[in-house]
N, C-alpha and C positions, 0 to 999 in steps of 0.2 A: 816816461811822466814824470816833466821837470818837479826840483827840489821844493818848489815855494807850493807848489796844487799840493802838498799837507797838511796840515792842523798840529800845532806842537803845543799844548798844554803841562803846564808844573803844576805841581800841586803837592804843599808838606811832603818833600819829599820823595814823588815818585814822577814821573813823566809817560805821557801821553801819545802818540802816535799816532792821527788818526785823517782816513782819507774825506771822511764829513762827519758832517759839526752833525747835531750830537752825537762824541760816538758810544756808540751800544754792542754788547758781545754777546749777539744771537748765537756764534758758538765757540766755542774758549777753549784752551787748555792753557797752565800753569807749572811753570821749571824754577829753579834757584836753583841761581849758584852762587857757592861755599865763597865767601870771603871775597865776594864782587865789587863790595859797600863801595871799592875805591872807581869801579872802574866809569869812565863816561858814558852815563845813560842813555845821552842820544844815539849815541852811536850801532851801542848793541839796539836800542828801536829798529834803527833803515839796516843792520846785515837780519835781523832776525822778521825786521817788512818784507824784504827781498827773498827772501828763502821762502817764507811760504807762499805768498804773489808765484813763487816761480810753481811749485806744489796742488794749487790751491785754483793759477789762472781763469781754468775751467770749468768753475764753479761757480755756473747766471748770478747775476749781479752781488759778486765777495768785493766787499769794500773793509781791506787791509783791519785791524786796531791794535795797538800793540803799548802793552800799558809796562814801564818799568819801573819797579820801589824798593828802595833800602828792604831789608828788615832786620836791625840792629848792620853783622857784621855784613853779611850776606844781598844776594841781589832778586830778588821777585819779577820773572817775568809774567805775564799773562802775556798770552797774545792769541788772537780768532781774526773776529769782526762782523762785520755787519751784510747778514744774506736776506735780501729783498727774492723772492717768493718761498715754494719749496723748495727745500734738498736735504737729501739726504747724512743728519745731523751724525749719525754717529761714528759712520766712514769719515762726517771728513776731522769731528775732533780728533781718533786715530792718528790720522794722518800729524796735525797740530804736535801730538804728543807724542811723534816720534820722530820729526823735525827737530823738536823740543829738549826729547831726552838725547837726539845724536853728536859724539862724542868727537868724531867730525866737525860739524858745528859747531859747538861751543867754542872748541879749539879758537876754531876761524874767529869767532864775534871778540871771546875777547880777547887777542892778541889783534885786531883792526884797534876794537878800540881801548886798547893800551897805549897806540899807533898814536893814539889826539890826549893820553895824559897829559898838564899841565904842570 
């Protein structure tokens, strides 16, 4: 999928990356990267979106949404999205939460976001 097919919204220190507008969270999980406020939000959002899509690509009607916001020195990531139709909400949230809690994924996201620092 081409990069230009994604909507990027910026609002008061936050960035939202969404496939469809208006962006909505039918399912979501949140994580905080301590000291992450210096990282490029767009690069973190893209990496989280890609990994979330890989985990949930078989969820019919799923459209990813990622919100990355500064919270003081930290970076708060809310990942999830919209789902057209019925879906197993608890299992889907658990899958997203496991992704956000993965130390390997977090290390890669931070490394990728630092490469883009200017």
